[in-house]
KEKE-3310 file (N, C-alpha, C; in steps of 0.2 Angstrom, whole numbers, plus 5000, padded with zeros to 4 digits):
npx = (4974:4965:4950:4943:4929:4915:4918:4930:4938:4939:4949:4946:4955:4955:4962:4960:4958:4952:4942:4928:4918:4917:4917:4906:4900:4910:4910:4897:4898:4906:4899:4889:4894:4894:4900:4900:4907:4917:4928:4928:4939:4941:4952:4954:4964:4968:4959:4953:4940:4923:4925:4929:4917:4908:4913:4911:4897:4893:4899:4890:4880:4883:4890:4902:4911:4925:4932:4947:4955:4968:4982:4987:4997:5000:4998:5004:5007:4993:4989:4997:4992:4980:4982:4988:4977:4969:4959:4957:4960:4964:4969:4962:4965:4958:4956:4951:4943:4938:4928:4919:4913:4899:4902:4916:4925:4921:4925:4938:4940:4935:4945:4957:4953:4952:4966:4974:4984:4996:4995:4982:4981:4975:4973:4966:4955:4943:4945:4939:4934:4930:4921:4919:4922:4934:4940:4953:4964:4977:4989:4994:4984:4979:4988:4983:4978:4983:4992:5005:5006:5003:5015:5023:5018:5022:5036:5036:5031:5042:5052:5060:5060:5065:5061:5045:5031:5018:5009:5000:5006:4998:4993:4980:4974:4974:4972:4978:4987:4986:4997:5008:5005:5006:5019:5026:5020:5024:5038:5038:5043:5037:5038:5037:5028:5027:5027:5025:5016:5022:5034:5029:5024:5035:5042:5033:5036:5048:5045:5036:5033:5021:5009:4994:4986:4973:4958:4949:4937:4931:4935:4934:4943:4945:4949:4956:4960:4966:4972:4985:4992:4990:4995:5006:5015:5018:5030:5043:5060:5064:5055:5057:5070:5069:5061:5070:5081:5076:5072:5085:5091:5083:5086:5100:5099:5094:5093:5102:5094:5083:5088:5083:5073:5079:5078:5065:5066:5076:5070:5058:5063:5069:5057:5049:5058:5057:5044:5045:5055:5049:5037:5041:5042:5054:5066:5080:5098:5103:5108:5100:5084:5080:5077:5081:5094:5096:5088:5090:5092:5080:5075:5062:5048:5037:5026:5022:5010:4999:4998:5003:5016:5017:5008:5015:5027:5021:5015:5027:5034:5025:5027:5040:5053:5062:5060:5052:5036:5027:5016:5004:5001:4992:4989:4977:4959:4957:4954:4962:4969:4980:4984:4985:4986:4979:4976:4979:4976:4989:4990:4989:5001:5006:5013:5017:5031:5045:5058:5060:5051:5045:5043:5032:5033:5036:5035:5040:5034:5024:5032:5037:5025:5021:5032:5031:5019:5022:5032:5024:5018:5029:5039:5055:5067:5078:5072:5064:5063:5066:5065:5073:5083:5092:5107:5109:5112:5101:5096)
npy = (5093:5089:5090:5097:5101:5097:5108:5107:5108:5098:5094:5086:5078:5074:5066:5065:5055:5050:5042:5041:5031:5027:5038:5046:5038:5039:5053:5055:5048:5056:5068:5063:5061:5058:5067:5084:5096:5098:5101:5097:5094:5092:5087:5088:5079:5082:5074:5064:5058:5059:5064:5077:5084:5078:5082:5096:5096:5091:5100:5111:5107:5106:5116:5114:5108:5110:5112:5109:5111:5104:5102:5086:5079:5069:5059:5064:5077:5082:5080:5089:5101:5101:5101:5114:5121:5118:5122:5117:5111:5098:5085:5073:5060:5053:5042:5044:5034:5027:5024:5030:5024:5031:5036:5037:5049:5055:5046:5047:5060:5060:5051:5059:5070:5064:5059:5069:5068:5071:5063:5052:5035:5023:5005:4997:4992:4991:4980:4981:4970:4965:4955:4952:4956:4961:4962:4970:4969:4974:4963:4968:4973:4967:4973:4985:4988:4996:5011:5007:4997:5005:5012:5002:4999:5011:5010:4999:5003:5012:5005:4998:4985:4978:4976:4975:4978:4975:4984:4995:5008:5017:5033:5035:5030:5039:5053:5069:5082:5098:5107:5098:5088:5096:5100:5087:5082:5091:5088:5076:5069:5074:5066:5053:5038:5026:5019:5032:5034:5027:5034:5047:5043:5039:5051:5058:5051:5055:5068:5068:5059:5058:5049:5041:5025:5017:5007:5009:5005:5010:5013:5010:5002:5002:4989:4989:4981:4988:4999:5010:5005:4991:4987:4978:4978:4991:4994:5001:5003:5017:5022:5014:5017:5030:5029:5022:5031:5042:5036:5032:5044:5049:5040:5043:5056:5054:5057:5053:5047:5042:5032:5019:5018:5015:5001:4999:5006:4999:4986:4989:4993:4981:4973:4980:4980:4967:4966:4974:4968:4955:4959:4965:4954:4949:4940:4932:4931:4926:4913:4908:4910:4925:4935:4923:4915:4901:4894:4887:4887:4877:4871:4863:4871:4878:4890:4900:4910:4922:4936:4952:4950:4936:4934:4941:4933:4921:4924:4927:4915:4908:4912:4909:4897:4893:4887:4874:4875:4869:4870:4882:4889:4895:4901:4907:4909:4911:4915:4917:4916:4912:4910:4893:4891:4889:4895:4885:4876:4874:4860:4853:4851:4839:4824:4829:4831:4842:4854:4867:4878:4893:4907:4919:4933:4948:4950:4947:4941:4934:4925:4917:4910:4904:4895:4887:4881:4873:4865:4857:4849:4841:4846:4849:4861:4865:4866:4877:4893:4911:4929:4934:4925:4928:4934:4942:4957:4971:4982)
npz = (5103:5112:5120:5110:5099:5088:5080:5074:5058:5044:5030:5015:5003:4986:4974:4956:4942:4927:4932:4931:4931:4944:4952:4956:4966:4976:4979:4984:4995:5003:5004:5012:5024:5042:5050:5048:5046:5035:5021:5004:4993:4976:4965:4948:4938:4924:4918:4904:4903:4908:4921:4926:4923:4931:4944:4944:4943:4955:4964:4962:4969:4982:4994:5001:4992:4983:4967:4958:4943:4933:4923:4918:4930:4938:4954:4965:4962:4961:4974:4981:4976:4981:4995:4997:4994:5005:5020:5032:5049:5050:5038:5027:5015:5000:4988:4971:4966:4976:4991:5006:5022:5032:5044:5044:5044:5056:5066:5065:5069:5082:5088:5086:5094:5107:5108:5105:5095:5082:5070:5065:5063:5054:5055:5047:5034:5020:5006:4990:4978:4961:4962:4976:4993:5006:5022:5028:5041:5051:5057:5069:5076:5088:5097:5101:5114:5125:5131:5132:5122:5111:5110:5107:5094:5087:5087:5079:5066:5064:5060:5069:5072:5061:5043:5042:5038:5040:5044:5035:5024:5017:5011:5013:5024:5035:5046:5047:5054:5046:5043:5045:5036:5024:5024:5023:5011:5002:5001:4993:4979:4963:4952:4956:4954:4959:4976:4982:4992:5003:5004:5008:5020:5027:5028:5036:5048:5051:5056:5066:5082:5087:5085:5084:5084:5077:5074:5060:5051:5039:5026:5009:4998:4981:4971:4956:4942:4931:4937:4942:4953:4952:4940:4934:4923:4923:4929:4925:4920:4922:4931:4942:4945:4949:4960:4968:4969:4976:4988:4993:4994:5004:5015:5017:5022:5035:5052:5067:5076:5069:5061:5060:5051:5039:5038:5033:5021:5014:5013:5006:4994:4990:4988:4979:4968:4964:4960:4949:4941:4938:4933:4921:4913:4908:4899:4905:4907:4918:4929:4938:4947:4949:4963:4969:4972:4975:4967:4953:4935:4926:4937:4947:4953:4966:4970:4984:4989:4985:4983:4977:4974:4972:4962:4952:4950:4946:4934:4927:4927:4920:4907:4904:4898:4906:4919:4928:4933:4947:4956:4963:4978:4992:5009:5012:5008:4992:4975:4964:4947:4934:4918:4916:4929:4945:4961:4975:4991:5003:5007:4995:4991:4995:4990:4978:4967:4969:4968:4975:4986:4984:4994:4992:4997:5006:5020:5035:5046:5040:5033:5043:5047:5035:5033:5045:5042:5030:5036:5043:5033:5031:5023:5019:5026:5018:5006:5005:5001:5003:5001:5010:5011:5001:4994:4984:4976:4972:4959)
capx = (4968:4961:4945:4940:4922:4914:4920:4936:4937:4943:4949:4947:4958:4953:4965:4955:4961:4949:4938:4921:4914:4917:4918:4900:4899:4914:4908:4891:4900:4909:4894:4884:4898:4890:4904:4898:4912:4922:4928:4929:4943:4942:4957:4954:4971:4969:4955:4950:4933:4918:4927:4929:4910:4905:4915:4907:4890:4892:4901:4884:4875:4886:4895:4908:4915:4929:4935:4953:4956:4975:4985:4989:5004:5001:4994:5008:5005:4986:4988:5000:4987:4974:4984:4989:4970:4965:4959:4955:4965:4967:4968:4961:4965:4954:4957:4945:4939:4936:4922:4919:4907:4897:4906:4923:4928:4919:4929:4945:4940:4935:4952:4961:4951:4954:4973:4978:4990:4997:4993:4978:4984:4971:4976:4961:4951:4940:4947:4933:4936:4924:4915:4919:4925:4937:4942:4961:4966:4984:4991:4996:4978:4979:4992:4980:4974:4985:4997:5012:5006:5004:5022:5026:5016:5026:5042:5035:5031:5048:5057:5065:5060:5066:5056:5039:5027:5011:5005:4999:5008:4994:4991:4972:4972:4977:4970:4985:4987:4987:5004:5012:5003:5008:5026:5028:5018:5029:5044:5038:5045:5031:5039:5036:5022:5027:5030:5024:5013:5027:5038:5025:5023:5042:5043:5029:5039:5054:5043:5033:5031:5014:5005:4989:4984:4966:4955:4943:4936:4926:4938:4933:4948:4943:4955:4955:4966:4969:4975:4993:4995:4990:4997:5013:5019:5020:5037:5048:5067:5064:5051:5060:5076:5067:5060:5076:5085:5072:5073:5092:5093:5080:5090:5106:5098:5091:5096:5104:5088:5079:5091:5080:5069:5083:5076:5059:5068:5079:5065:5053:5066:5069:5051:5047:5062:5054:5038:5048:5058:5045:5032:5043:5042:5061:5070:5087:5104:5105:5108:5095:5078:5082:5083:5082:5099:5096:5083:5094:5088:5077:5072:5055:5046:5031:5025:5018:5008:4994:4998:5006:5023:5016:5005:5020:5031:5018:5015:5034:5035:5020:5029:5047:5054:5068:5059:5046:5031:5023:5010:5003:4997:4991:4985:4970:4954:4957:4952:4966:4971:4985:4985:4981:4987:4974:4978:4977:4978:4996:4990:4990:5008:5007:5013:5020:5038:5047:5064:5059:5045:5046:5039:5031:5031:5042:5033:5044:5029:5020:5037:5037:5019:5022:5037:5028:5014:5026:5035:5018:5017:5035:5043:5062:5069:5082:5068:5060:5067:5062:5069:5078:5089:5095:5113:5110:5111:5097:5099)
capy = (5094:5087:5095:5101:5098:5096:5114:5106:5107:5093:5095:5079:5079:5068:5067:5061:5055:5045:5037:5043:5026:5026:5044:5048:5034:5041:5059:5054:5045:5061:5072:5060:5059:5060:5073:5089:5101:5096:5103:5092:5097:5088:5089:5084:5079:5081:5068:5064:5056:5064:5065:5084:5087:5075:5086:5102:5095:5090:5107:5115:5104:5106:5122:5112:5106:5114:5109:5111:5108:5105:5097:5079:5079:5063:5059:5068:5084:5083:5081:5095:5106:5100:5103:5121:5125:5116:5127:5113:5110:5091:5083:5066:5059:5048:5041:5046:5028:5024:5028:5030:5024:5038:5038:5037:5055:5056:5041:5050:5066:5057:5049:5065:5074:5060:5058:5075:5066:5074:5059:5046:5030:5017:4999:4992:4995:4986:4979:4980:4967:4965:4950:4951:4962:4958:4967:4970:4971:4972:4958:4972:4976:4965:4977:4992:4989:5000:5016:5004:4994:5011:5014:4996:5000:5016:5007:4994:5006:5015:5000:4995:4977:4976:4978:4970:4980:4972:4990:4998:5014:5021:5040:5036:5027:5043:5059:5072:5090:5101:5109:5092:5085:5100:5099:5081:5081:5096:5085:5071:5070:5073:5061:5046:5034:5020:5021:5039:5034:5025:5040:5052:5041:5040:5058:5059:5048:5059:5074:5067:5053:5059:5045:5037:5020:5015:5003:5012:5000:5013:5015:5005:5003:4999:4986:4989:4978:4993:5004:5010:5000:4984:4986:4976:4980:4998:4994:5003:5005:5024:5023:5010:5020:5036:5027:5020:5037:5046:5032:5032:5050:5050:5037:5047:5062:5053:5059:5047:5045:5039:5027:5012:5019:5012:4994:5000:5008:4993:4981:4991:4993:4974:4970:4983:4978:4960:4967:4977:4963:4950:4963:4966:4948:4949:4934:4934:4927:4923:4905:4907:4914:4931:4935:4917:4912:4894:4891:4887:4886:4870:4869:4862:4876:4879:4897:4900:4917:4925:4943:4955:4947:4930:4935:4943:4928:4916:4927:4927:4908:4905:4914:4907:4890:4891:4884:4870:4876:4863:4872:4888:4888:4900:4899:4910:4907:4915:4912:4920:4911:4915:4905:4887:4890:4892:4895:4879:4876:4871:4853:4850:4849:4832:4820:4833:4832:4848:4856:4872:4882:4900:4911:4925:4938:4952:4951:4942:4937:4929:4920:4912:4906:4899:4889:4882:4877:4868:4860:4852:4844:4837:4849:4851:4868:4867:4866:4883:4899:4917:4934:4936:4921:4930:4938:4945:4964:4974:4987)
capz = (5101:5117:5122:5105:5097:5081:5076:5070:5051:5041:5023:5012:4997:4982:4967:4951:4935:4923:4936:4930:4933:4951:4955:4960:4972:4981:4981:4988:5002:5006:5005:5017:5031:5048:5052:5042:5046:5031:5014:5000:4987:4971:4960:4942:4936:4917:4915:4898:4903:4911:4928:4927:4923:4937:4949:4943:4944:4963:4967:4962:4974:4989:4994:5004:4987:4978:4961:4955:4936:4931:4918:4921:4933:4943:4960:4970:4960:4963:4982:4983:4974:4986:5002:4997:4994:5010:5025:5038:5053:5048:5031:5025:5008:4998:4980:4967:4964:4983:4995:5014:5026:5034:5051:5044:5046:5063:5070:5065:5073:5089:5090:5087:5100:5113:5109:5104:5091:5075:5065:5067:5058:5054:5053:5044:5028:5015:4999:4986:4972:4957:4964:4983:4998:5011:5027:5029:5048:5052:5063:5075:5079:5094:5101:5102:5120:5130:5129:5131:5116:5106:5109:5103:5087:5084:5086:5074:5060:5064:5058:5075:5072:5054:5038:5043:5033:5041:5045:5029:5024:5013:5014:5013:5031:5040:5047:5048:5055:5040:5042:5044:5029:5018:5024:5020:5004:4997:5000:4989:4972:4959:4947:4959:4953:4964:4982:4984:4999:5008:5005:5012:5027:5030:5029:5043:5054:5053:5058:5073:5085:5091:5081:5087:5080:5078:5069:5057:5045:5035:5020:5004:4993:4975:4968:4949:4938:4927:4941:4942:4958:4950:4933:4935:4917:4924:4933:4920:4923:4924:4937:4948:4947:4952:4967:4972:4970:4981:4995:4995:4996:5010:5020:5018:5026:5041:5058:5070:5080:5064:5056:5060:5045:5034:5037:5029:5014:5010:5012:5001:4987:4988:4986:4973:4962:4962:4956:4943:4937:4936:4929:4914:4909:4905:4898:4908:4906:4925:4930:4944:4947:4952:4967:4973:4969:4976:4962:4947:4929:4925:4944:4948:4958:4969:4972:4989:4990:4980:4983:4971:4972:4970:4955:4947:4949:4943:4927:4924:4926:4915:4901:4903:4898:4910:4925:4928:4939:4949:4959:4966:4984:4997:5015:5013:5003:4986:4968:4958:4942:4929:4913:4918:4936:4950:4968:4979:4998:5004:5007:4989:4990:4998:4984:4972:4967:4967:4971:4979:4987:4984:4998:4988:5002:5010:5027:5039:5050:5035:5031:5048:5047:5029:5035:5050:5038:5026:5040:5045:5028:5030:5018:5022:5027:5012:5000:5006:5000:5004:4999:5015:5011:4996:4995:4978:4976:4968:4954)
cpx = (4963:4956:4941:4933:4922:4915:4926:4935:4942:4943:4950:4949:4957:4956:4961:4958:4957:4945:4931:4916:4912:4916:4912:4899:4904:4912:4902:4893:4903:4904:4890:4888:4894:4894:4903:4903:4918:4922:4931:4933:4945:4947:4957:4960:4972:4965:4953:4943:4929:4920:4926:4921:4907:4907:4911:4900:4889:4894:4895:4879:4877:4891:4901:4913:4919:4932:4941:4954:4964:4977:4987:4996:5005:4998:4997:5006:4998:4986:4992:4996:4982:4976:4985:4982:4966:4965:4957:4961:4968:4965:4967:4962:4961:4955:4951:4940:4937:4931:4923:4913:4905:4900:4913:4927:4927:4923:4936:4945:4940:4942:4957:4959:4953:4962:4977:4984:4990:4994:4988:4979:4979:4974:4971:4957:4948:4944:4941:4936:4929:4919:4915:4922:4928:4940:4949:4961:4973:4984:4992:4990:4977:4983:4989:4977:4977:4990:5004:5012:5006:5011:5025:5025:5020:5033:5042:5035:5038:5054:5062:5065:5061:5060:5050:5034:5020:5007:5005:5002:5004:4993:4984:4970:4974:4973:4976:4984:4989:4994:5009:5011:5006:5016:5029:5026:5023:5036:5044:5039:5039:5032:5038:5029:5022:5030:5029:5020:5018:5032:5035:5025:5030:5044:5039:5033:5045:5052:5039:5033:5025:5009:5000:4986:4977:4963:4949:4942:4933:4929:4937:4938:4946:4949:4954:4961:4970:4972:4982:4996:4995:4992:5005:5017:5021:5027:5042:5055:5067:5061:5054:5066:5075:5065:5066:5081:5082:5073:5080:5094:5090:5084:5097:5105:5095:5096:5098:5098:5083:5082:5088:5075:5073:5080:5070:5061:5071:5074:5060:5057:5067:5063:5048:5051:5059:5048:5040:5051:5053:5039:5034:5043:5049:5063:5077:5092:5106:5104:5103:5089:5079:5076:5085:5087:5100:5093:5087:5089:5086:5075:5064:5052:5039:5031:5020:5016:5004:4994:5001:5012:5022:5013:5010:5025:5028:5017:5021:5035:5030:5022:5036:5048:5060:5067:5052:5042:5027:5016:5010:4999:4997:4987:4978:4965:4954:4956:4956:4968:4975:4986:4981:4982:4982:4977:4975:4979:4985:4995:4990:4997:5010:5007:5016:5027:5040:5054:5064:5052:5047:5041:5038:5029:5037:5040:5036:5039:5025:5025:5037:5031:5019:5027:5034:5023:5017:5029:5030:5017:5024:5040:5050:5064:5073:5078:5064:5065:5063:5067:5074:5084:5094:5101:5114:5108:5105:5100:5102)
cpy = (5091:5092:5098:5097:5098:5102:5113:5105:5102:5094:5088:5081:5073:5070:5062:5061:5049:5040:5038:5037:5025:5032:5046:5044:5037:5048:5059:5052:5051:5066:5070:5058:5062:5066:5078:5094:5099:5100:5098:5095:5091:5090:5085:5085:5078:5075:5069:5061:5061:5066:5073:5087:5084:5080:5092:5101:5094:5096:5111:5113:5105:5111:5120:5109:5111:5110:5112:5107:5109:5100:5091:5080:5074:5065:5064:5076:5086:5084:5087:5101:5107:5103:5111:5125:5123:5122:5124:5113:5103:5090:5075:5066:5053:5048:5042:5040:5024:5027:5026:5028:5030:5040:5038:5043:5056:5052:5044:5056:5064:5055:5054:5069:5070:5060:5064:5074:5070:5070:5053:5041:5024:5011:4994:4996:4989:4986:4977:4977:4967:4960:4949:4957:4958:4963:4966:4973:4969:4967:4962:4974:4973:4969:4984:4993:4994:5006:5012:5000:4999:5012:5008:4997:5005:5014:5002:4997:5011:5011:4997:4988:4975:4978:4973:4972:4977:4978:4994:5006:5019:5028:5040:5033:5032:5050:5063:5079:5093:5103:5104:5089:5089:5099:5093:5080:5085:5093:5079:5072:5069:5068:5054:5044:5028:5022:5028:5039:5032:5031:5045:5049:5041:5047:5060:5057:5051:5066:5074:5060:5053:5056:5041:5032:5018:5010:5007:5009:5004:5015:5009:5006:4999:4996:4985:4986:4983:4999:5004:5005:4993:4982:4984:4977:4987:4999:4995:5004:5012:5025:5019:5014:5027:5035:5026:5026:5041:5042:5032:5038:5052:5047:5041:5053:5061:5055:5052:5043:5041:5034:5020:5012:5016:5005:4994:5002:5002:4988:4983:4991:4986:4972:4973:4981:4971:4961:4970:4972:4958:4953:4964:4960:4947:4942:4936:4929:4924:4916:4903:4911:4920:4934:4929:4913:4904:4891:4892:4885:4878:4867:4868:4866:4876:4886:4897:4908:4919:4932:4946:4952:4940:4930:4937:4937:4922:4918:4926:4919:4905:4907:4912:4900:4888:4887:4880:4872:4870:4864:4879:4888:4895:4898:4902:4908:4912:4912:4915:4914:4915:4910:4899:4886:4893:4891:4889:4880:4872:4863:4850:4849:4842:4828:4823:4833:4839:4849:4861:4875:4889:4904:4918:4931:4942:4953:4945:4938:4932:4923:4915:4907:4901:4893:4884:4878:4871:4863:4854:4847:4840:4839:4851:4858:4870:4868:4873:4889:4906:4923:4936:4931:4923:4935:4942:4953:4966:4979:4993)
cpz = (5106:5119:5117:5103:5090:5077:5072:5063:5048:5033:5020:5005:4992:4975:4962:4944:4931:4927:4936:4932:4940:4955:4959:4966:4978:4983:4985:4995:5006:5008:5011:5023:5037:5051:5047:5041:5042:5024:5010:4994:4982:4966:4954:4938:4929:4915:4908:4897:4906:4918:4930:4927:4929:4943:4949:4945:4952:4966:4967:4967:4981:4990:4998:4999:4983:4973:4959:4948:4935:4926:4921:4924:4938:4950:4965:4968:4962:4970:4984:4981:4979:4993:5002:4996:5001:5016:5032:5042:5052:5041:5031:5018:5006:4990:4977:4965:4971:4986:5002:5017:5030:5040:5050:5047:5054:5067:5070:5070:5080:5092:5091:5093:5107:5114:5109:5099:5085:5070:5068:5062:5059:5052:5050:5038:5024:5008:4995:4979:4967:4959:4972:4987:5004:5016:5029:5036:5049:5058:5069:5078:5086:5099:5103:5109:5125:5127:5128:5124:5110:5105:5105:5096:5084:5083:5080:5067:5059:5061:5063:5075:5065:5049:5039:5038:5034:5042:5038:5029:5019:5016:5015:5020:5036:5040:5050:5049:5048:5039:5041:5038:5024:5018:5021:5013:4999:4996:4996:4982:4967:4953:4949:4957:4956:4970:4985:4991:5004:5009:5009:5019:5031:5032:5036:5049:5056:5056:5065:5075:5088:5086:5085:5083:5082:5073:5067:5051:5039:5028:5015:4998:4987:4971:4960:4946:4934:4930:4941:4947:4956:4943:4934:4929:4918:4927:4928:4924:4926:4930:4943:4950:4951:4959:4971:4974:4976:4988:4997:4998:5003:5016:5022:5022:5033:5047:5062:5074:5075:5059:5056:5054:5039:5032:5032:5022:5010:5009:5006:4994:4985:4985:4980:4967:4960:4958:4949:4938:4934:4931:4922:4910:4905:4904:4901:4907:4913:4925:4935:4943:4951:4957:4971:4970:4970:4970:4955:4941:4929:4932:4943:4954:4960:4971:4978:4991:4984:4980:4977:4969:4969:4963:4950:4945:4945:4935:4924:4922:4921:4908:4899:4902:4902:4917:4924:4934:4940:4952:4961:4972:4988:5003:5016:5007:4997:4980:4962:4953:4937:4924:4915:4925:4940:4957:4972:4986:4998:5004:5001:4987:4992:4991:4978:4973:4965:4970:4976:4980:4988:4988:4995:4992:5004:5017:5031:5044:5046:5033:5036:5048:5041:5030:5040:5046:5034:5030:5042:5040:5026:5025:5022:5021:5020:5006:5000:5005:5000:5002:5004:5015:5006:4998:4989:4978:4971:4964:4959)
residu = (UNK:UNK:UNK:UNK:UNK:UNK:UNK:UNK:UNK:UNK:UNK:UNK:UNK:UNK:UNK:UNK:UNK:UNK:UNK:UNK:UNK:UNK:UNK:UNK:UNK:UNK:UNK:UNK:UNK:UNK:UNK:UNK:UNK:UNK:UNK:UNK:UNK:UNK:UNK:UNK:UNK:UNK:UNK:UNK:UNK:UNK:UNK:UNK:UNK:UNK:UNK:UNK:UNK:UNK:UNK:UNK:UNK:UNK:UNK:UNK:UNK:UNK:UNK:UNK:UNK:UNK:UNK:UNK:UNK:UNK:UNK:UNK:UNK:UNK:UNK:UNK:UNK:UNK:UNK:UNK:UNK:UNK:UNK:UNK:UNK:UNK:UNK:UNK:UNK:UNK:UNK:UNK:UNK:UNK:UNK:UNK:UNK:UNK:UNK:UNK:UNK:UNK:UNK:UNK:UNK:UNK:UNK:UNK:UNK:UNK:UNK:UNK:UNK:UNK:UNK:UNK:UNK:UNK:UNK:UNK:UNK:UNK:UNK:UNK:UNK:UNK:UNK:UNK:UNK:UNK:UNK:UNK:UNK:UNK:UNK:UNK:UNK:UNK:UNK:UNK:UNK:UNK:UNK:UNK:UNK:UNK:UNK:UNK:UNK:UNK:UNK:UNK:UNK:UNK:UNK:UNK:UNK:UNK:UNK:UNK:UNK:UNK:UNK:UNK:UNK:UNK:UNK:UNK:UNK:UNK:UNK:UNK:UNK:UNK:UNK:UNK:UNK:UNK:UNK:UNK:UNK:UNK:UNK:UNK:UNK:UNK:UNK:UNK:UNK:UNK:UNK:UNK:UNK:UNK:UNK:UNK:UNK:UNK:UNK:UNK:UNK:UNK:UNK:UNK:UNK:UNK:UNK:UNK:UNK:UNK:UNK:UNK:UNK:UNK:UNK:UNK:UNK:UNK:UNK:UNK:UNK:UNK:UNK:UNK:UNK:UNK:UNK:UNK:UNK:UNK:UNK:UNK:UNK:UNK:UNK:UNK:UNK:UNK:UNK:UNK:UNK:UNK:UNK:UNK:UNK:UNK:UNK:UNK:UNK:UNK:UNK:UNK:UNK:UNK:UNK:UNK:UNK:UNK:UNK:UNK:UNK:UNK:UNK:UNK:UNK:UNK:UNK:UNK:UNK:UNK:UNK:UNK:UNK:UNK:UNK:UNK:UNK:UNK:UNK:UNK:UNK:UNK:UNK:UNK:UNK:UNK:UNK:UNK:UNK:UNK:UNK:UNK:UNK:UNK:UNK:UNK:UNK:UNK:UNK:UNK:UNK:UNK:UNK:UNK:UNK:UNK:UNK:UNK:UNK:UNK:UNK:UNK:UNK:UNK:UNK:UNK:UNK:UNK:UNK:UNK:UNK:UNK:UNK:UNK:UNK:UNK:UNK:UNK:UNK:UNK:UNK:UNK:UNK:UNK:UNK:UNK:UNK:UNK:UNK:UNK:UNK:UNK:UNK:UNK:UNK:UNK:UNK:UNK:UNK:UNK:UNK:UNK:UNK:UNK:UNK:UNK:UNK:UNK:UNK:UNK:UNK:UNK:UNK:UNK:UNK:UNK:UNK:UNK:UNK:UNK:UNK:UNK:UNK:UNK:UNK:UNK:UNK:UNK:UNK:UNK:UNK:UNK:UNK:UNK:UNK:UNK:UNK:UNK:UNK:UNK:UNK:UNK:UNK:UNK:UNK)
# end
């Protein structure tokens, strides 16, 4: 695409299901993009609120908007409908409850023009909470300075350094050539409600190495506790097994050149199963805190980490009598609370008696940082456990 100009057309696909409260803000942000040569495809996926009416009202105001109404089939089904209606050379994806800053699409088009890449992959975005906003920037951002570093980043997301996951695999942080987007999206199982973005990104990685990494902060991700992503109770056995089946079939079909992607698949299955297991609040006959086999029943435990895995573990421990929870800590400034437990800084562990600190993350880089922090407080290595110490198989 080098040498192209503002005539390049971008299709923006927006799957929508019962997000009427947030939808107008998102549609307005698309209409007001500084890059005007876009088509906005709104897929009303069987909403039962006023989302469909809002879509139609805005379609009457802006000729660039197309509305597709369909029976509820899930986000993958909606994206497939959108990509087959798209007429742009490139495709961007936006969730129905999120919104963009006005130069977001323009920044992507500039990067595509300069690089000629098939995929422009952003490593930054905003997380919007009810009472605060935080900017997520991948730790890999410092690697963007040169072509050599771009190649290192590609190796990073291709799993050549193990399962790292510090670079977000969301479909919404990318600008993708339309034919490539359609080919990958068509291969995603419509039954997936967990891991569909990762699966889509893995498919992209099998189809092109021409990926250009940028920092494009303008995506605002609305983190609603009621959303599918944050509903930990939604990890049913059926959904987990569907994800596992699809990912293992994907692994079996990899060419020799792409076998490093197995690291990503195995790591994601492991972390997702933890969310599934703890999210179901199961009482278990295991003699240990699955999958941390070192942590036997009646152990005194500290949870280190306030992300989705940490919240799931704390919720589980808050409801079971099998273990004695002593503290919940995190190295960042966060104000999560579950039951009577509130997140505290790691220094609060000084003087507390416990048997184990559970590192509630699947990110190897974070595990190293957490361990170094705990060593600084005099905590012995044998008291620190992570998912990578486990020899226990998952489902």
